N, CA, C and O atoms as a Tripos MOL2 file, in Angstrom:
@<TRIPOS>MOLECULE
protein
  228   227    57     0     0
PROTEIN
NO_CHARGES

@<TRIPOS>ATOM
      1 N          17.8650    7.4850   11.0710 N.3       1 MET1
      2 CA         16.7200    7.5880   11.8930 C.3       1 MET1
      3 C          16.3180    9.0920   11.8670 C.2       1 MET1
      4 O          17.0880   10.0490   11.7910 O.2       1 MET1
      5 N          14.9330    9.1120   11.9450 N.am      2 ALA2
      6 CA         14.3720   10.3160   12.1690 C.3       2 ALA2
      7 C          14.5460   11.2350   13.3090 C.2       2 ALA2
      8 O          14.6060   10.7140   14.4220 O.2       2 ALA2
      9 N          14.6330   12.4780   13.2180 N.am      3 LYS3
     10 CA         14.9120   13.3200   14.4000 C.3       3 LYS3
     11 C          13.7480   13.7930   15.0500 C.2       3 LYS3
     12 O          13.7570   14.2710   16.1840 O.2       3 LYS3
     13 N          12.5730   13.6410   14.2160 N.am      4 GLU4
     14 CA         11.1460   13.9690   14.7640 C.3       4 GLU4
     15 C          10.2190   13.2710   14.0070 C.2       4 GLU4
     16 O          10.4370   12.7720   12.9030 O.2       4 GLU4
     17 N           9.0310   13.2450   14.7170 N.am      5 VAL5
     18 CA          7.7090   12.4700   14.1630 C.3       5 VAL5
     19 C           6.6540   13.4290   14.3630 C.2       5 VAL5
     20 O           6.5830   14.0200   15.4400 O.2       5 VAL5
     21 N           5.7960   13.6550   13.4060 N.am      6 ARG6
     22 CA          4.5750   14.4200   13.4840 C.3       6 ARG6
     23 C           3.3260   13.6480   13.5370 C.2       6 ARG6
     24 O           3.1730   12.7680   12.6890 O.2       6 ARG6
     25 N           2.4650   13.8420   14.3640 N.am      7 VAL7
     26 CA          1.2820   13.2630   14.3590 C.3       7 VAL7
     27 C           0.0770   14.0580   14.0630 C.2       7 VAL7
     28 O          -0.1430   15.0140   14.8080 O.2       7 VAL7
     29 N          -0.7020   13.8290   13.1400 N.am      8 PHE8
     30 CA         -1.8640   14.5770   12.7910 C.3       8 PHE8
     31 C          -2.7890   13.7900   11.9450 C.2       8 PHE8
     32 O          -2.4100   13.1640   10.9550 O.2       8 PHE8
     33 N          -4.1230   13.8440   12.4000 N.am      9 PRO9
     34 CA         -4.6640   14.6430   13.3930 C.3       9 PRO9
     35 C          -4.8390   13.8750   14.8350 C.2       9 PRO9
     36 O          -4.7900   12.6490   14.9370 O.2       9 PRO9
     37 N          -5.0320   14.7020   15.8480 N.am     10 LEU10
     38 CA         -5.1150   14.3650   17.1730 C.3      10 LEU10
     39 C          -6.5170   14.1140   17.6070 C.2      10 LEU10
     40 O          -6.7250   13.8360   18.7880 O.2      10 LEU10
     41 N          -7.5050   14.1880   16.7430 N.am     11 VAL11
     42 CA         -8.8570   13.7820   17.0770 C.3      11 VAL11
     43 C          -9.2040   12.5820   16.3230 C.2      11 VAL11
     44 O          -8.6510   12.1630   15.3060 O.2      11 VAL11
     45 N         -10.2340   12.0660   16.9800 N.am     12 SER12
     46 CA        -10.9940   10.9240   16.2870 C.3      12 SER12
     47 C         -12.0690   11.3380   15.4060 C.2      12 SER12
     48 O         -12.3110   12.5420   15.3130 O.2      12 SER12
     49 N         -12.7940   10.4280   14.7000 N.am     13 LEU13
     50 CA        -13.5200   10.6760   13.6360 C.3      13 LEU13
     51 C         -14.7470   11.6350   14.1150 C.2      13 LEU13
     52 O         -15.3790   12.2540   13.2590 O.2      13 LEU13
     53 N         -15.0460   11.7400   15.3830 N.am     14 ASP14
     54 CA        -16.1490   12.5330   15.7790 C.3      14 ASP14
     55 C         -15.6520   13.8290   16.2680 C.2      14 ASP14
     56 O         -16.3570   14.5220   17.0020 O.2      14 ASP14
     57 N         -14.5380   14.1710   15.9210 N.am     15 GLY15
     58 CA        -13.8350   15.5900   16.1110 C.3      15 GLY15
     59 C         -13.4270   15.7670   17.5400 C.2      15 GLY15
     60 O         -13.0680   16.8720   17.9460 O.2      15 GLY15
     61 N         -13.4690   14.7330   18.3030 N.am     16 LYS16
     62 CA        -12.9650   14.9510   19.7720 C.3      16 LYS16
     63 C         -11.6100   14.4730   19.8710 C.2      16 LYS16
     64 O         -11.1630   13.7320   18.9950 O.2      16 LYS16
     65 N         -10.8740   14.8530   20.9200 N.am     17 ARG17
     66 CA         -9.5250   14.4990   21.1260 C.3      17 ARG17
     67 C          -9.3920   13.0570   21.1570 C.2      17 ARG17
     68 O         -10.2550   12.4520   21.7940 O.2      17 ARG17
     69 N          -8.4690   12.3860   20.5860 N.am     18 SER18
     70 CA         -8.2680   10.9330   20.6470 C.3      18 SER18
     71 C          -7.9100   10.5410   22.1220 C.2      18 SER18
     72 O          -7.1810   11.2510   22.8160 O.2      18 SER18
     73 N          -8.4480    9.4060   22.5440 N.am     19 VAL19
     74 CA         -8.0770    8.9970   23.8610 C.3      19 VAL19
     75 C          -6.7200    8.3390   23.9220 C.2      19 VAL19
     76 O          -6.2190    7.9130   24.9630 O.2      19 VAL19
     77 N          -6.1110    8.2830   22.6110 N.am     20 HIS20
     78 CA         -4.5420    7.7490   22.6550 C.3      20 HIS20
     79 C          -3.5970    8.8000   22.6630 C.2      20 HIS20
     80 O          -2.3990    8.5150   22.6600 O.2      20 HIS20
     81 N          -4.0450   10.2000   22.6740 N.am     21 VAL21
     82 CA         -3.0260   11.0990   22.5690 C.3      21 VAL21
     83 C          -2.1680   11.5090   23.7600 C.2      21 VAL21
     84 O          -0.9590   11.7340   23.7010 O.2      21 VAL21
     85 N          -2.9610   11.5840   24.8860 N.am     22 ASP22
     86 CA         -2.3970   11.9020   26.0180 C.3      22 ASP22
     87 C          -1.5390   10.7480   26.7720 C.2      22 ASP22
     88 O          -0.5630   11.1020   27.4340 O.2      22 ASP22
     89 N          -1.8840    9.3780   26.6850 N.am     23 PRO23
     90 CA         -0.9560    8.6220   26.9990 C.3      23 PRO23
     91 C           0.2840    8.4730   26.0770 C.2      23 PRO23
     92 O           1.3520    8.1480   26.5960 O.2      23 PRO23
     93 N           0.2030    8.6970   24.7050 N.am     24 LEU24
     94 CA          1.2160    8.8150   24.0140 C.3      24 LEU24
     95 C           2.2470    9.7270   24.3360 C.2      24 LEU24
     96 O           3.4360    9.4070   24.3300 O.2      24 LEU24
     97 N           1.7810   10.9770   24.6480 N.am     25 PHE25
     98 CA          2.5020   12.1420   25.0720 C.3      25 PHE25
     99 C           3.3630   11.7360   26.2200 C.2      25 PHE25
    100 O           4.5790   11.9250   26.2640 O.2      25 PHE25
    101 N           2.5760   11.1090   27.2350 N.am     26 LYS26
    102 CA          3.1770   10.7280   28.6140 C.3      26 LYS26
    103 C           4.2050    9.7510   28.4150 C.2      26 LYS26
    104 O           5.2750    9.9060   29.0040 O.2      26 LYS26
    105 N           4.0170    8.7220   27.6300 N.am     27 ARG27
    106 CA          5.0040    7.7340   27.3530 C.3      27 ARG27
    107 C           6.2880    8.3730   27.0360 C.2      27 ARG27
    108 O           7.2830    8.3610   27.7610 O.2      27 ARG27
    109 N           6.1660    8.9800   25.7860 N.am     28 HIS28
    110 CA          7.4660    9.5930   25.1740 C.3      28 HIS28
    111 C           8.1430   10.5710   25.9910 C.2      28 HIS28
    112 O           9.3720   10.6430   25.9720 O.2      28 HIS28
    113 N           7.3550   11.4110   26.7870 N.am     29 ARG29
    114 CA          8.0970   12.3160   27.8040 C.3      29 ARG29
    115 C           8.7790   11.5110   28.7340 C.2      29 ARG29
    116 O           9.9160   11.8320   29.0790 O.2      29 ARG29
    117 N           8.1930   10.4350   29.2150 N.am     30 GLN30
    118 CA          9.0130    9.5950   30.1950 C.3      30 GLN30
    119 C          10.2450    9.0580   29.7240 C.2      30 GLN30
    120 O          11.2180    8.8770   30.4570 O.2      30 GLN30
    121 N          10.2090    8.7830   28.4160 N.am     31 LYS31
    122 CA         11.3210    8.2950   27.7620 C.3      31 LYS31
    123 C          12.5080    9.2640   27.3600 C.2      31 LYS31
    124 O          13.5540    8.9280   26.8060 O.2      31 LYS31
    125 N          12.0800   10.7000   27.8060 N.am     32 GLY32
    126 CA         13.0600   11.7500   27.4950 C.3      32 GLY32
    127 C          12.9160   12.4030   26.1580 C.2      32 GLY32
    128 O          13.8100   13.0890   25.6620 O.2      32 GLY32
    129 N          11.6270   12.1390   25.5260 N.am     33 TYR33
    130 CA         11.5500   12.9540   24.2280 C.3      33 TYR33
    131 C          10.7590   14.1620   24.5880 C.2      33 TYR33
    132 O          10.0200   14.2590   25.5670 O.2      33 TYR33
    133 N          11.0320   15.2220   23.5400 N.am     34 THR34
    134 CA         10.2440   16.3370   23.8480 C.3      34 THR34
    135 C           9.0650   16.3020   23.0240 C.2      34 THR34
    136 O           9.1730   15.9500   21.8490 O.2      34 THR34
    137 N           7.9050   16.6390   23.5270 N.am     35 VAL35
    138 CA          6.5920   16.5200   23.0560 C.3      35 VAL35
    139 C           5.9720   17.8950   22.9160 C.2      35 VAL35
    140 O           5.8070   18.5850   23.9220 O.2      35 VAL35
    141 N           5.6230   18.3220   21.7200 N.am     36 VAL36
    142 CA          5.2590   19.7380   21.5080 C.3      36 VAL36
    143 C           3.7090   19.5880   20.7210 C.2      36 VAL36
    144 O           3.5230   18.8660   19.7410 O.2      36 VAL36
    145 N           2.8520   20.2800   21.2590 N.am     37 GLU37
    146 CA          1.5340   20.1840   20.4600 C.3      37 GLU37
    147 C           1.3200   21.7630   20.1260 C.2      37 GLU37
    148 O           1.1930   22.6790   20.9380 O.2      37 GLU37
    149 N           1.3150   21.8360   18.5020 N.am     38 LYS38
    150 CA          1.1480   23.1370   18.0740 C.3      38 LYS38
    151 C          -0.1790   23.3260   17.1660 C.2      38 LYS38
    152 O          -0.5740   22.3740   16.4930 O.2      38 LYS38
    153 N          -0.8230   24.4970   17.1550 N.am     39 ARG39
    154 CA         -1.9570   24.7900   16.2240 C.3      39 ARG39
    155 C          -1.2300   24.9670   14.8980 C.2      39 ARG39
    156 O          -0.1010   25.3980   14.6650 O.2      39 ARG39
    157 N          -2.2470   24.4890   14.0450 N.am     40 VAL40
    158 CA         -1.8420   24.7560   12.6160 C.3      40 VAL40
    159 C          -2.9270   25.4290   11.9450 C.2      40 VAL40
    160 O          -4.0590   25.4020   12.4260 O.2      40 VAL40
    161 N          -2.6370   26.0980   10.7490 N.am     41 SER41
    162 CA         -3.5750   26.9950   10.0540 C.3      41 SER41
    163 C          -4.5720   26.3680    9.1240 C.2      41 SER41
    164 O          -5.1300   27.0440    8.2600 O.2      41 SER41
    165 N          -4.8410   24.9020    9.3080 N.am     42 TYR42
    166 CA         -5.5150   24.1180    8.4370 C.3      42 TYR42
    167 C          -6.2920   23.1730    9.3630 C.2      42 TYR42
    168 O          -6.0070   23.0320   10.5520 O.2      42 TYR42
    169 N          -7.3550   22.4950    8.7000 N.am     43 GLN43
    170 CA         -8.0060   21.5830    9.4930 C.3      43 GLN43
    171 C          -8.3130   20.4470    8.5290 C.2      43 GLN43
    172 O          -8.9680   20.7090    7.5200 O.2      43 GLN43
    173 N          -7.8960   19.2150    8.7550 N.am     44 PHE44
    174 CA         -8.0600   17.9800    8.0650 C.3      44 PHE44
    175 C          -9.3890   17.5860    8.1680 C.2      44 PHE44
    176 O          -9.9560   17.1390    7.1710 O.2      44 PHE44
    177 N         -10.0920   17.7110    9.4620 N.am     45 GLN45
    178 CA        -11.3460   17.6280    9.5790 C.3      45 GLN45
    179 C         -11.8870   18.4480   10.8010 C.2      45 GLN45
    180 O         -11.0210   19.0640   11.4230 O.2      45 GLN45
    181 N         -13.1160   18.5500   11.2250 N.am     46 LYS46
    182 CA        -13.6920   19.4000   12.1460 C.3      46 LYS46
    183 C         -12.8080   19.0270   13.5190 C.2      46 LYS46
    184 O         -12.6540   17.8880   13.9610 O.2      46 LYS46
    185 N         -12.3560   20.0570   13.9900 N.am     47 GLY47
    186 CA        -11.4730   19.9800   15.1710 C.3      47 GLY47
    187 C         -10.1420   19.6080   15.1190 C.2      47 GLY47
    188 O          -9.4160   19.5510   16.1110 O.2      47 GLY47
    189 N          -9.7410   19.3060   13.7690 N.am     48 ALA48
    190 CA         -8.2620   18.7020   13.7810 C.3      48 ALA48
    191 C          -7.3080   19.9800   13.3810 C.2      48 ALA48
    192 O          -6.9310   20.1610   12.2230 O.2      48 ALA48
    193 N          -7.0170   20.7100   14.3020 N.am     49 ASP49
    194 CA         -6.3720   22.1450   14.0660 C.3      49 ASP49
    195 C          -5.0760   21.9120   14.9480 C.2      49 ASP49
    196 O          -4.5380   22.9420   15.3550 O.2      49 ASP49
    197 N          -4.5870   20.8880   15.2470 N.am     50 SER50
    198 CA         -3.4090   20.6820   16.1060 C.3      50 SER50
    199 C          -2.3930   19.5210   15.6150 C.2      50 SER50
    200 O          -2.8830   18.4550   15.2420 O.2      50 SER50
    201 N          -1.1360   19.6810   15.6070 N.am     51 VAL51
    202 CA         -0.2220   18.5700   15.2260 C.3      51 VAL51
    203 C           0.6090   18.3490   16.4730 C.2      51 VAL51
    204 O           0.8000   19.3070   17.2220 O.2      51 VAL51
    205 N           1.0900   17.2190   16.7390 N.am     52 ALA52
    206 CA          2.0500   16.7630   17.6890 C.3      52 ALA52
    207 C           3.3700   16.5040   17.0820 C.2      52 ALA52
    208 O           3.5060   15.8120   16.0730 O.2      52 ALA52
    209 N           4.2820   17.0390   17.6750 N.am     53 ILE53
    210 CA          5.7170   16.7270   17.2290 C.3      53 ILE53
    211 C           6.4920   16.3450   18.2870 C.2      53 ILE53
    212 O           6.5970   17.0440   19.2950 O.2      53 ILE53
    213 N           7.0890   15.2070   18.1330 N.am     54 ILE54
    214 CA          7.8870   14.3350   19.0030 C.3      54 ILE54
    215 C           9.3520   14.2850   18.5120 C.2      54 ILE54
    216 O           9.6500   13.7540   17.4420 O.2      54 ILE54
    217 N          10.2620   14.8670   19.3470 N.am     55 ARG55
    218 CA         11.5930   14.8100   19.1400 C.3      55 ARG55
    219 C          12.5550   14.1290   20.0710 C.2      55 ARG55
    220 O          12.2730   14.0160   21.2640 O.2      55 ARG55
    221 N          13.6200   13.6970   19.6010 N.am     56 ARG56
    222 CA         14.6680   13.0640   20.3060 C.3      56 ARG56
    223 C          15.4110   14.4350   20.8870 C.2      56 ARG56
    224 O          15.4900   15.5020   20.2780 O.2      56 ARG56
    225 N          15.9210   14.1550   22.1730 N.am     57 GLN57
    226 CA         16.7330   15.3080   22.6970 C.3      57 GLN57
    227 C          18.1710   15.1910   22.2130 C.2      57 GLN57
    228 O          19.0020   16.0410   22.5330 O.2      57 GLN57
@<TRIPOS>BOND
     1     1     2 1
     2     2     3 1
     3     3     4 2
     4     3     5 am
     5     5     6 1
     6     6     7 1
     7     7     8 2
     8     7     9 am
     9     9    10 1
    10    10    11 1
    11    11    12 2
    12    11    13 am
    13    13    14 1
    14    14    15 1
    15    15    16 2
    16    15    17 am
    17    17    18 1
    18    18    19 1
    19    19    20 2
    20    19    21 am
    21    21    22 1
    22    22    23 1
    23    23    24 2
    24    23    25 am
    25    25    26 1
    26    26    27 1
    27    27    28 2
    28    27    29 am
    29    29    30 1
    30    30    31 1
    31    31    32 2
    32    31    33 am
    33    33    34 1
    34    34    35 1
    35    35    36 2
    36    35    37 am
    37    37    38 1
    38    38    39 1
    39    39    40 2
    40    39    41 am
    41    41    42 1
    42    42    43 1
    43    43    44 2
    44    43    45 am
    45    45    46 1
    46    46    47 1
    47    47    48 2
    48    47    49 am
    49    49    50 1
    50    50    51 1
    51    51    52 2
    52    51    53 am
    53    53    54 1
    54    54    55 1
    55    55    56 2
    56    55    57 am
    57    57    58 1
    58    58    59 1
    59    59    60 2
    60    59    61 am
    61    61    62 1
    62    62    63 1
    63    63    64 2
    64    63    65 am
    65    65    66 1
    66    66    67 1
    67    67    68 2
    68    67    69 am
    69    69    70 1
    70    70    71 1
    71    71    72 2
    72    71    73 am
    73    73    74 1
    74    74    75 1
    75    75    76 2
    76    75    77 am
    77    77    78 1
    78    78    79 1
    79    79    80 2
    80    79    81 am
    81    81    82 1
    82    82    83 1
    83    83    84 2
    84    83    85 am
    85    85    86 1
    86    86    87 1
    87    87    88 2
    88    87    89 am
    89    89    90 1
    90    90    91 1
    91    91    92 2
    92    91    93 am
    93    93    94 1
    94    94    95 1
    95    95    96 2
    96    95    97 am
    97    97    98 1
    98    98    99 1
    99    99   100 2
   100    99   101 am
   101   101   102 1
   102   102   103 1
   103   103   104 2
   104   103   105 am
   105   105   106 1
   106   106   107 1
   107   107   108 2
   108   107   109 am
   109   109   110 1
   110   110   111 1
   111   111   112 2
   112   111   113 am
   113   113   114 1
   114   114   115 1
   115   115   116 2
   116   115   117 am
   117   117   118 1
   118   118   119 1
   119   119   120 2
   120   119   121 am
   121   121   122 1
   122   122   123 1
   123   123   124 2
   124   123   125 am
   125   125   126 1
   126   126   127 1
   127   127   128 2
   128   127   129 am
   129   129   130 1
   130   130   131 1
   131   131   132 2
   132   131   133 am
   133   133   134 1
   134   134   135 1
   135   135   136 2
   136   135   137 am
   137   137   138 1
   138   138   139 1
   139   139   140 2
   140   139   141 am
   141   141   142 1
   142   142   143 1
   143   143   144 2
   144   143   145 am
   145   145   146 1
   146   146   147 1
   147   147   148 2
   148   147   149 am
   149   149   150 1
   150   150   151 1
   151   151   152 2
   152   151   153 am
   153   153   154 1
   154   154   155 1
   155   155   156 2
   156   155   157 am
   157   157   158 1
   158   158   159 1
   159   159   160 2
   160   159   161 am
   161   161   162 1
   162   162   163 1
   163   163   164 2
   164   163   165 am
   165   165   166 1
   166   166   167 1
   167   167   168 2
   168   167   169 am
   169   169   170 1
   170   170   171 1
   171   171   172 2
   172   171   173 am
   173   173   174 1
   174   174   175 1
   175   175   176 2
   176   175   177 am
   177   177   178 1
   178   178   179 1
   179   179   180 2
   180   179   181 am
   181   181   182 1
   182   182   183 1
   183   183   184 2
   184   183   185 am
   185   185   186 1
   186   186   187 1
   187   187   188 2
   188   187   189 am
   189   189   190 1
   190   190   191 1
   191   191   192 2
   192   191   193 am
   193   193   194 1
   194   194   195 1
   195   195   196 2
   196   195   197 am
   197   197   198 1
   198   198   199 1
   199   199   200 2
   200   199   201 am
   201   201   202 1
   202   202   203 1
   203   203   204 2
   204   203   205 am
   205   205   206 1
   206   206   207 1
   207   207   208 2
   208   207   209 am
   209   209   210 1
   210   210   211 1
   211   211   212 2
   212   211   213 am
   213   213   214 1
   214   214   215 1
   215   215   216 2
   216   215   217 am
   217   217   218 1
   218   218   219 1
   219   219   220 2
   220   219   221 am
   221   221   222 1
   222   222   223 1
   223   223   224 2
   224   223   225 am
   225   225   226 1
   226   226   227 1
   227   227   228 2
@<TRIPOS>SUBSTRUCTURE
     1 MET1         2 RESIDUE 1 A MET
     2 ALA2         6 RESIDUE 1 A ALA
     3 LYS3        10 RESIDUE 1 A LYS
     4 GLU4        14 RESIDUE 1 A GLU
     5 VAL5        18 RESIDUE 1 A VAL
     6 ARG6        22 RESIDUE 1 A ARG
     7 VAL7        26 RESIDUE 1 A VAL
     8 PHE8        30 RESIDUE 1 A PHE
     9 PRO9        34 RESIDUE 1 A PRO
    10 LEU10       38 RESIDUE 1 A LEU
    11 VAL11       42 RESIDUE 1 A VAL
    12 SER12       46 RESIDUE 1 A SER
    13 LEU13       50 RESIDUE 1 A LEU
    14 ASP14       54 RESIDUE 1 A ASP
    15 GLY15       58 RESIDUE 1 A GLY
    16 LYS16       62 RESIDUE 1 A LYS
    17 ARG17       66 RESIDUE 1 A ARG
    18 SER18       70 RESIDUE 1 A SER
    19 VAL19       74 RESIDUE 1 A VAL
    20 HIS20       78 RESIDUE 1 A HIS
    21 VAL21       82 RESIDUE 1 A VAL
    22 ASP22       86 RESIDUE 1 A ASP
    23 PRO23       90 RESIDUE 1 A PRO
    24 LEU24       94 RESIDUE 1 A LEU
    25 PHE25       98 RESIDUE 1 A PHE
    26 LYS26      102 RESIDUE 1 A LYS
    27 ARG27      106 RESIDUE 1 A ARG
    28 HIS28      110 RESIDUE 1 A HIS
    29 ARG29      114 RESIDUE 1 A ARG
    30 GLN30      118 RESIDUE 1 A GLN
    31 LYS31      122 RESIDUE 1 A LYS
    32 GLY32      126 RESIDUE 1 A GLY
    33 TYR33      130 RESIDUE 1 A TYR
    34 THR34      134 RESIDUE 1 A THR
    35 VAL35      138 RESIDUE 1 A VAL
    36 VAL36      142 RESIDUE 1 A VAL
    37 GLU37      146 RESIDUE 1 A GLU
    38 LYS38      150 RESIDUE 1 A LYS
    39 ARG39      154 RESIDUE 1 A ARG
    40 VAL40      158 RESIDUE 1 A VAL
    41 SER41      162 RESIDUE 1 A SER
    42 TYR42      166 RESIDUE 1 A TYR
    43 GLN43      170 RESIDUE 1 A GLN
    44 PHE44      174 RESIDUE 1 A PHE
    45 GLN45      178 RESIDUE 1 A GLN
    46 LYS46      182 RESIDUE 1 A LYS
    47 GLY47      186 RESIDUE 1 A GLY
    48 ALA48      190 RESIDUE 1 A ALA
    49 ASP49      194 RESIDUE 1 A ASP
    50 SER50      198 RESIDUE 1 A SER
    51 VAL51      202 RESIDUE 1 A VAL
    52 ALA52      206 RESIDUE 1 A ALA
    53 ILE53      210 RESIDUE 1 A ILE
    54 ILE54      214 RESIDUE 1 A ILE
    55 ARG55      218 RESIDUE 1 A ARG
    56 ARG56      222 RESIDUE 1 A ARG
    57 GLN57      226 RESIDUE 1 A GLN
């Protein structure tokens, strides 16, 4: 079983934060997971410069 999952990109095709990101973070935090959003040095597309890391505690 994986110890962490990374989600990238966190934006939709229009470059805005996806409406699915915050509910995903909330749901996993409620289940006891650690959720971290980190800036990355690359962009997959315009505005896509963050990755979400979800870890089991």
